Residue frames as qw, qx, qy, qz and C-alpha x, y, z in Angstrom:
[[0.077, 0.664, -0.462, 0.583, -2.55, -33.24, -9.48],
 [0.723, -0.438, 0.327, -0.423, -4.17, -35.20, -6.66],
 [0.991, 0.118, -0.042, 0.045, -2.95, -38.40, -8.28],
 [0.508, 0.616, -0.392, 0.457, 0.55, -36.92, -8.46],
 [0.274, -0.613, 0.490, -0.555, 0.62, -36.18, -4.73],
 [0.911, -0.206, 0.207, -0.292, -0.78, -39.62, -3.96],
 [0.945, 0.263, -0.092, 0.171, 1.75, -41.48, -6.11],
 [0.455, 0.634, -0.350, 0.519, 4.78, -39.28, -5.49],
 [0.032, -0.459, 0.541, -0.704, 4.37, -38.64, -1.77],
 [0.376, -0.339, -0.859, 0.070, 1.60, -41.03, -0.59],
 [0.040, -0.286, -0.403, 0.869, -0.20, -37.88, 0.51],
 [0.103, 0.691, 0.679, 0.226, -3.78, -36.67, 0.04],
 [0.225, 0.086, -0.068, 0.968, -3.51, -32.91, -0.48],
 [0.088, 0.651, 0.566, -0.498, -6.01, -30.45, 0.90],
 [0.399, 0.818, 0.384, 0.156, -7.72, -27.88, -1.31],
 [0.124, -0.956, 0.159, 0.213, -5.29, -25.13, -0.25],
 [0.504, -0.433, 0.620, 0.417, -2.26, -27.17, -1.32],
 [0.561, 0.436, 0.630, 0.314, -3.85, -28.00, -4.68],
 [0.213, 0.952, 0.213, 0.051, -4.58, -24.32, -5.32],
 [0.319, -0.833, 0.335, 0.302, -1.11, -23.23, -4.15],
 [0.588, -0.152, 0.666, 0.433, 0.53, -25.71, -6.52],
 [0.467, 0.664, 0.527, 0.252, -1.64, -24.61, -9.45],
 [0.042, 0.997, 0.044, -0.043, -0.91, -20.93, -8.85],
 [0.500, -0.641, 0.446, 0.375, 2.78, -21.63, -8.37],
 [0.632, 0.128, 0.635, 0.427, 2.87, -23.05, -11.91],
 [0.377, 0.849, 0.349, -0.123, 1.33, -20.02, -13.65],
 [0.520, -0.036, 0.318, 0.792, 3.20, -18.36, -16.52],
 [0.136, 0.615, 0.086, -0.772, 2.69, -14.81, -17.72],
 [0.569, 0.474, 0.633, 0.225, 0.78, -14.63, -21.05],
 [0.147, 0.906, 0.007, -0.396, 1.60, -11.03, -21.90],
 [0.160, 0.173, 0.016, -0.972, 1.55, -9.39, -24.39],
 [0.557, 0.363, 0.589, -0.459, -1.41, -11.61, -25.31],
 [0.621, 0.402, 0.637, 0.220, -3.07, -12.37, -28.63],
 [0.332, 0.915, 0.206, 0.104, -2.96, -8.77, -29.87],
 [0.670, 0.226, -0.131, 0.695, 0.64, -8.09, -28.90],
 [0.313, -0.474, -0.266, 0.779, 1.93, -4.82, -27.48],
 [0.073, 0.378, 0.462, 0.799, -0.58, -2.67, -29.33],
 [0.301, -0.178, 0.164, -0.922, -3.41, -0.31, -28.48],
 [0.782, -0.159, -0.316, -0.513, -5.71, -3.35, -28.57],
 [0.327, 0.240, -0.853, 0.327, -3.64, -5.30, -26.03],
 [0.711, -0.474, -0.237, -0.461, -5.84, -7.30, -23.66],
 [0.874, -0.366, -0.182, 0.261, -3.05, -8.76, -21.53],
 [0.080, 0.923, -0.265, 0.267, -0.53, -6.49, -19.83],
 [0.285, 0.409, -0.768, 0.401, 1.35, -7.89, -16.86],
 [0.647, -0.417, -0.634, -0.077, 0.13, -10.35, -14.34],
 [0.207, 0.438, 0.870, -0.089, -1.93, -10.14, -12.36],
 [0.199, 0.090, -0.193, -0.956, -4.45, -8.44, -14.63],
 [0.609, 0.161, 0.383, -0.676, -8.19, -8.73, -15.18],
 [0.772, 0.384, -0.291, -0.415, -7.92, -10.97, -18.26],
 [0.678, 0.297, -0.667, 0.083, -5.22, -13.49, -17.42],
 [0.783, -0.617, -0.042, -0.067, -5.25, -13.44, -13.63],
 [0.479, -0.696, 0.493, 0.208, -1.88, -14.87, -12.67],
 [0.176, 0.549, -0.696, -0.428, -1.38, -16.48, -16.09],
 [0.823, 0.177, -0.424, -0.334, -1.50, -19.83, -17.84],
 [0.784, -0.440, 0.418, -0.131, -1.14, -22.92, -15.70],
 [0.594, 0.541, -0.595, -0.018, 1.91, -25.02, -16.56],
 [0.871, -0.446, 0.117, -0.170, 1.88, -28.10, -14.36],
 [0.880, 0.229, -0.180, 0.374, 5.16, -29.38, -15.76],
 [0.226, 0.672, -0.292, 0.642, 6.80, -26.28, -14.32],
 [0.421, -0.561, 0.399, -0.590, 5.65, -27.04, -10.80],
 [0.921, -0.186, 0.244, -0.241, 5.49, -30.87, -10.81],
 [0.924, 0.266, 0.012, 0.275, 8.32, -32.01, -13.09],
 [0.270, -0.916, 0.268, 0.124, 11.84, -31.14, -11.98],
 [0.882, 0.208, 0.066, 0.417, 15.30, -31.35, -13.51],
 [0.476, 0.550, -0.094, 0.680, 18.57, -29.46, -13.74],
 [0.316, 0.032, -0.507, 0.801, 18.70, -28.62, -10.05],
 [0.395, -0.273, -0.007, -0.877, 15.12, -27.36, -9.65],
 [0.295, -0.211, -0.918, 0.162, 13.11, -28.99, -6.89],
 [0.403, -0.589, -0.246, -0.656, 9.84, -28.38, -5.03],
 [0.154, -0.083, -0.808, 0.562, 8.82, -28.34, -1.39],
 [0.417, -0.500, -0.454, -0.608, 5.22, -28.38, -0.21],
 [0.088, 0.025, -0.699, 0.709, 3.89, -27.51, 3.23],
 [0.443, -0.573, -0.520, -0.453, 0.53, -27.93, 4.95],
 [0.097, 0.247, -0.549, 0.793, 0.24, -26.00, 8.20],
 [0.634, -0.510, -0.400, -0.421, -2.21, -27.22, 10.82],
 [0.094, 0.682, 0.704, -0.175, -3.80, -26.42, 13.21],
 [0.286, 0.715, 0.304, 0.561, -2.80, -23.05, 11.75],
 [0.279, 0.157, -0.233, 0.918, -2.60, -19.47, 12.97],
 [0.182, -0.783, -0.558, 0.206, -4.54, -17.34, 15.43],
 [0.121, 0.952, 0.068, 0.275, -4.60, -13.53, 15.53],
 [0.214, -0.896, 0.374, -0.107, -1.14, -12.18, 16.26],
 [0.837, -0.277, 0.447, 0.150, 0.53, -15.56, 15.98],
 [0.365, 0.746, -0.481, -0.281, 3.52, -16.04, 13.70],
 [0.935, -0.058, 0.328, 0.121, 5.16, -19.05, 12.14],
 [0.128, 0.812, -0.490, -0.289, 8.59, -19.21, 10.58],
 [0.948, 0.137, 0.266, 0.109, 10.26, -21.64, 8.22],
 [0.068, -0.761, 0.515, 0.389, 13.80, -21.73, 6.88],
 [0.909, 0.271, 0.299, 0.102, 15.01, -23.44, 3.74],
 [0.410, -0.517, 0.458, 0.596, 18.11, -23.46, 1.57],
 [0.676, 0.718, -0.035, -0.160, 18.64, -22.41, -2.02],
 [0.850, -0.236, 0.315, 0.349, 21.56, -24.51, -3.21],
 [0.540, 0.092, 0.419, 0.724, 22.53, -22.85, -6.49],
 [0.084, 0.550, 0.044, -0.830, 22.30, -19.37, -8.02],
 [0.055, 0.162, -0.620, -0.766, 20.44, -18.42, -11.16],
 [0.124, -0.376, -0.884, -0.247, 17.10, -20.24, -10.88],
 [0.361, -0.462, -0.137, -0.798, 13.75, -18.56, -10.30],
 [0.119, -0.121, -0.851, 0.498, 12.33, -18.95, -6.80],
 [0.434, -0.397, -0.344, -0.732, 8.59, -19.02, -6.24],
 [0.066, -0.123, -0.824, 0.549, 6.89, -19.11, -2.83],
 [0.394, -0.317, -0.448, -0.737, 3.08, -19.41, -2.99],
 [0.076, 0.079, 0.769, -0.630, 0.79, -19.21, 0.05],
 [0.451, -0.293, -0.506, -0.674, -2.91, -20.19, 0.02],
 [0.108, 0.096, 0.831, -0.537, -5.50, -20.61, 2.73],
 [0.217, -0.457, -0.743, -0.438, -9.21, -21.48, 2.57],
 [0.142, -0.191, 0.308, -0.921, -11.14, -18.72, 4.30],
 [0.192, 0.339, 0.825, -0.409, -14.33, -19.25, 6.32],
 [0.119, 0.574, 0.682, 0.437, -17.65, -18.78, 4.51],
 [0.065, -0.098, -0.174, 0.978, -18.83, -15.18, 4.46],
 [0.270, 0.640, 0.611, -0.379, -22.15, -13.39, 4.48],
 [0.430, 0.671, 0.433, 0.421, -23.54, -11.54, 1.47],
 [0.135, -0.986, -0.094, 0.002, -23.07, -8.27, 3.36],
 [0.624, -0.539, 0.294, 0.483, -19.30, -8.82, 3.41],
 [0.490, 0.832, -0.093, -0.243, -19.20, -8.05, -0.35],
 [0.862, 0.414, -0.226, 0.185, -16.50, -10.64, -1.03],
 [0.033, -0.775, 0.522, -0.354, -14.14, -9.47, 1.71],
 [0.482, 0.132, -0.828, 0.254, -12.21, -11.99, 3.77],
 [0.639, -0.623, -0.405, -0.199, -14.26, -13.15, 6.74],
 [0.740, -0.474, -0.195, 0.435, -11.25, -13.09, 9.04],
 [0.170, 0.965, -0.199, 0.010, -9.65, -10.10, 7.35],
 [0.868, -0.311, 0.283, 0.264, -6.91, -12.70, 7.27],
 [0.463, 0.825, -0.321, 0.038, -3.59, -11.56, 5.92],
 [0.889, -0.305, 0.190, 0.284, -0.94, -14.20, 6.29],
 [0.202, 0.916, -0.317, -0.142, 1.91, -11.89, 5.38],
 [0.951, 0.067, 0.097, 0.287, 4.56, -13.89, 3.62],
 [0.023, -0.935, 0.344, 0.086, 7.99, -12.40, 4.19],
 [0.947, 0.139, 0.006, 0.290, 10.88, -14.05, 2.46],
 [0.216, -0.912, 0.314, 0.149, 14.17, -12.75, 3.80],
 [0.856, 0.449, -0.210, 0.148, 16.95, -13.69, 1.41],
 [0.823, -0.204, -0.177, 0.500, 20.58, -14.34, 2.47],
 [0.354, 0.350, -0.028, 0.867, 21.42, -10.66, 1.87],
 [0.103, -0.328, -0.565, 0.750, 18.86, -9.52, 4.44],
 [0.262, -0.010, -0.282, -0.923, 16.32, -8.15, 1.96],
 [0.350, 0.292, 0.790, -0.410, 12.65, -8.74, 2.79],
 [0.201, -0.055, -0.625, -0.752, 10.23, -9.44, -0.06],
 [0.444, 0.143, 0.543, -0.698, 6.52, -9.13, 0.74],
 [0.183, 0.264, 0.910, 0.263, 3.98, -11.51, -0.73],
 [0.349, 0.352, 0.126, -0.859, 1.07, -9.98, -2.60],
 [0.385, 0.337, 0.840, 0.182, -1.79, -10.98, -4.85],
 [0.248, 0.869, 0.397, -0.161, -2.97, -7.56, -5.97],
 [0.380, 0.907, -0.049, 0.175, -1.32, -4.37, -7.17],
 [0.723, 0.122, -0.230, 0.640, 2.44, -4.00, -7.15],
 [0.111, 0.436, -0.198, 0.871, 3.52, -1.45, -4.57],
 [0.640, -0.478, 0.080, -0.596, 0.95, -2.58, -1.99],
 [0.310, 0.345, -0.867, 0.185, 3.01, -5.00, 0.11],
 [0.222, 0.049, 0.816, -0.532, 0.31, -5.73, 2.67],
 [0.352, -0.156, -0.680, -0.624, -2.54, -7.53, 0.96],
 [0.293, 0.036, 0.647, -0.703, -5.80, -7.36, 2.93],
 [0.648, 0.277, -0.011, -0.709, -8.18, -8.72, 0.31],
 [0.747, 0.320, -0.518, -0.265, -6.97, -12.08, -1.04],
 [0.844, -0.391, 0.346, -0.123, -6.47, -15.56, 0.36],
 [0.887, 0.247, 0.122, 0.370, -3.45, -16.04, -1.88],
 [0.073, -0.944, 0.270, 0.175, -0.04, -14.37, -1.72],
 [0.921, 0.213, 0.101, 0.310, 3.17, -14.99, -3.61],
 [0.188, -0.830, 0.378, 0.364, 6.81, -13.97, -3.86],
 [0.880, 0.383, 0.162, 0.229, 8.74, -14.55, -7.09],
 [0.258, -0.781, 0.392, 0.412, 12.46, -13.86, -7.46],
 [0.735, 0.622, -0.187, -0.193, 13.70, -14.10, -11.04],
 [0.700, 0.383, -0.515, 0.314, 17.17, -15.19, -9.98],
 [0.668, -0.724, 0.025, -0.171, 17.51, -16.15, -6.32],
 [0.221, 0.661, -0.668, 0.259, 21.01, -16.14, -4.79],
 [0.723, -0.120, -0.673, 0.097, 22.04, -19.24, -2.83],
 [0.051, 0.281, -0.583, 0.761, 21.81, -19.34, 0.95],
 [0.094, -0.367, -0.858, 0.346, 19.30, -19.56, 3.78],
 [0.237, -0.368, -0.307, -0.845, 15.82, -18.08, 3.33],
 [0.027, 0.228, 0.774, -0.590, 13.23, -17.42, 6.04],
 [0.264, -0.454, -0.563, -0.638, 9.48, -17.37, 5.47],
 [0.024, 0.130, 0.625, -0.770, 7.41, -15.61, 8.11],
 [0.261, -0.483, -0.677, -0.490, 3.64, -16.07, 8.22],
 [0.036, 0.012, 0.476, -0.879, 1.53, -13.78, 10.41],
 [0.078, -0.599, -0.794, -0.059, -2.08, -14.14, 11.50],
 [0.064, 0.285, 0.018, 0.956, -3.19, -10.51, 10.97],
 [0.484, -0.072, 0.313, -0.814, -6.80, -10.89, 12.17],
 [0.391, 0.008, -0.892, -0.228, -8.25, -14.37, 12.68],
 [0.496, -0.216, 0.375, -0.753, -11.50, -14.23, 14.69],
 [0.924, 0.048, 0.050, -0.376, -12.63, -17.62, 13.35],
 [0.372, 0.579, -0.724, 0.046, -9.28, -19.38, 13.69],
 [0.358, -0.559, 0.496, 0.559, -7.09, -21.16, 13.83],
 [0.646, 0.673, -0.086, -0.350, -6.53, -20.79, 10.09],
 [0.799, -0.099, 0.496, 0.324, -4.78, -23.61, 8.26],
 [0.309, 0.829, -0.266, -0.383, -2.69, -22.88, 5.17],
 [0.901, 0.117, 0.311, 0.279, -0.50, -24.41, 2.48],
 [0.022, -0.819, 0.380, 0.430, 2.73, -23.41, 0.75],
 [0.887, 0.342, 0.208, 0.229, 4.21, -24.46, -2.58],
 [0.194, -0.841, 0.367, 0.347, 7.87, -23.56, -3.07],
 [0.883, 0.353, 0.197, 0.240, 9.85, -24.17, -6.26],
 [0.129, 0.931, -0.343, 0.001, 13.43, -23.31, -7.10],
 [0.611, 0.430, -0.621, 0.238, 16.98, -24.58, -6.71],
 [0.660, -0.609, 0.216, -0.383, 16.17, -26.02, -3.29],
 [0.084, 0.490, -0.856, 0.145, 18.39, -28.41, -1.36],
 [0.617, 0.027, 0.694, -0.371, 15.60, -31.02, -1.16],
 [0.071, -0.065, 0.868, 0.487, 14.55, -33.65, -3.67],
 [0.467, -0.211, -0.419, -0.749, 10.85, -32.77, -3.59],
 [0.313, -0.240, -0.875, 0.280, 8.76, -33.59, -0.55],
 [0.381, -0.699, -0.294, -0.529, 5.90, -32.54, 1.69],
 [0.295, 0.074, -0.646, 0.700, 6.54, -31.21, 5.16],
 [0.430, -0.686, -0.443, -0.386, 3.99, -30.77, 7.91],
 [0.703, -0.633, -0.241, 0.217, 6.22, -30.25, 10.94],
 [0.615, 0.189, -0.057, 0.763, 8.88, -27.66, 10.02],
 [0.063, -0.742, -0.126, -0.655, 7.06, -24.55, 11.24],
 [0.363, -0.168, -0.596, 0.697, 7.86, -22.87, 14.54],
 [0.203, -0.761, -0.468, -0.402, 4.85, -21.13, 16.07],
 [0.268, -0.018, -0.427, 0.863, 5.07, -18.10, 18.36]]
């Protein structure tokens, strides 16, 4: 993947962008090797056995038939209470849209028991052309504000065309600013590129 970014974009990706791109590629493996039976070990992602699924790099790196990627690395990043917004266009209807956010949290102490050091929640809000807001999450469905993971994602099975807005919020960033990365795939109006200067900070 690093070689891909180097050759395709002459860009050396950070760890957050590599992870965002990997997660963006994941495919659901349910119902798993035992099928939809009482012995099923895979239900619906994310679950404890498959995580977010099987990585499929072709799905996030190889594009055809109107599907294109966009990648973003945000620096210097966000402080507590700060927001950043980004708009992009979906050109054609029918394709799946995936927006994946990752950041690399500061190192924690053992006493934190795996919690985020910053209690950082970069809420990813994707407002589609119809005005609906979709909240990014990495945990249980129905909990739109994720306070435990340094990864959040929105997936729309069939995204309508139009202008979309992503809003990132620094929920609590005592050791900021916090950099981040985004991987976006779908029927975008770009031919695949990396942006570092499209975000508006407030």
